[in-house]
N, C-alpha and C positions, 0 to 999 in steps of 0.2 A: 150516297151523295151523287149528284149529277150536275153538270154545268148547265146553268140556266141561259146565259147569254154572254157575249163579249161586246165591249164597247170600244169603238175607235172614234177618232175626232175628225172634225172638219172646221174650216174657218167660218165665221158668220156669213150666212147667205150661200153656203156650199151644198145645200140639200139637193139641188138639181144635178149637180156633178155626182153626188153620192148615188142618186137614183139611176143615173146613166150606167154606173158600174154594177151596183148590187142588184137592182131590179132588171135593167135591160141586158147587161152583159152576162151576169151570173144566173139570171132567171129567178131570183128570190122574189117573194111576194111582200109588198109593203104592208106593214101592220099599223093600224091606227094607234097613235100614242094616247095614253089617258089624258083627259081634259086638263088636269092640273099640271101636266108636263109639257103640253103644247107650247105655252109661251116661251119656254127655254130654247125652242128651235130643235133642229135635228130631225131624224127619222129612224124608223125601225124596220128591219127586214127579217123574214123567216123563210126557211125551206126545210121541210122535214123537221128534225129536232134542232137544227142549227138556227140560232137567232143572233143577229148582229144589230146593235144599237149605234147610231151615229150621233154623237154629241157635239155641240158647238163649243169651241174654245176661242176666246178673244185673241189670245197669244198662241195661235195654232202653229204647231211644228209636227210634220208627219212622223209616224212611228216607223223608223228604219230597221229596227231589230225586233222589237216586240211585235207579235202578229197572231191573228187567228189562223188556224189550219182547217180547211174545209175538205171533206172527203166527197168525191164525186164518182159516178159510175163510169164515165167515159172521159178519162184524163186527156187523151189526144184530141177529142172533139172540142173540149172546152179550151184547150191551149190554142187550137186553130181559130176558134171564134174570137178569143181575146186578142190574138195577134191581128186578126182581120179588122178588129175595131180600134186598133192602135194602142192597146195596152201591152206593156212589156211582158215577156215570158222568158224566164231563165230556168232551164232544167237543172236539176241536181239529183241524179240517180245513183251517185256513188257514196255520198256521205253516210246514209243510213242503209246498210245492206238489206236488199230485198224490198226496198220501198221506192217506187217511182213517184216523183213529185216535181213541181216547179213552183217558182215564186213569181208573183206579179205585183202590181201596185194599183190601188184604186185611183180614181181621178185626182185625189189629193196627195198621192205619194205614199200612203200607208201601205206597208208590206203585208201581203196576203200569201199564204202557202196553200197550194192545192195538191191533195194526195189522192 
């Protein structure tokens, strides 16, 4: 078994805000959605084996606890980039022994962990 993708949500019309975070800040590649799913809105992103789908929810509420965790090669560089772009970076290197990580939030407030 392997994880295929993780879905987080955005409000209607929130795709450009999602692109600013997942594509522009994280450097993920936007993947074209299948034709039958395009009318639902949202957008999909991929980097390596990680795939995140952004779905549209009419009654959107950001995920404050549930979150995807993305592993990157240069944690410090990504933290600096995100901070420079105005995204929050909260380090947590004590909770899980031996694991450096931080939490951030996409442009809609969804929690994202970076390890």
